[in-house]
C-alpha positions, 0 to 999 in steps of 0.5 A: 500500500502506497503512503503519500509523503509531502515535501513542501518547499517555501519562498525562493526555492524555485530559483535553486540552481541559479540562486547563489550556487556557492551556497545552495548548489547547482541542482534545480528544484526539478532535479531535487524532485526527481531525486526524491521521486527515485528515493521514494520508490525505495519505501513505496511512498507516493510523492507529493512535491510542492513549492510556493512563494506564498505562506498561505499556499504552504499552509494549505498543503500542510492541511492537505497532508493532515488528511492523507499524508504519512509524513511531511518534509518541509523546507520553509525557506525564510518563512522558517524564521517568521511563520507562526502560521506554518508552526500551527499547521505543522502542529496539527499534523500527527505524522512524522515531520522533518525540517530541511535546510540545504545550507547550515543555517547556524553558519549564517546570519544570526536571524537564521538561527531561530526556527519557529517550526523546529519545536513541532518537528521530529528532527532537523536536517541542515547543511548537507546540500540537496542530500538533506532531502534524501536523508529526510526521506530515510528518516520518515521511513524509519519513524514510520517503521518505529510507530508500527512496532 
C-alpha cells in the first residue's frame, strides 16, 4: 500500500540552481524532485512535491497532508524564521515531520538561527546540500517503521 509523503518547499526555492550556487548548489528544484521521486520508490511512498512563494499556499498543503499524508518534509525557506502560521499547521499534523535546510543555517546570519517550526518537528536536517532531502526521506521511513512496532 502506497503512503503519500509531502515535501513542501517555501519562498525562493524555485530559483535553486541559479540562486547563489556557492551556497545552495547547482541542482534545480526539478532535479531535487526527481531525486526524491527515485528515493521514494525505495519505501513505496507516493510523492507529493510542492513549492510556493506564498505562506498561505504552504499552509494549505500542510492541511492537505493532515488528511492523507504519512509524513511531511518541509523546507520553509525564510518563512522558517517568521511563520507562526506554518508552526500551527505543522502542529496539527500527527505524522512524522522533518525540517530541511540545504545550507547550515547556524553558519549564517544570526536571524537564521531561530526556527519557529523546529519545536513541532521530529528532527532537523541542515547543511548537507540537496542530500538533506534524501536523508529526510530515510528518516520518515524509519519513524514510520518505529510507530508500527
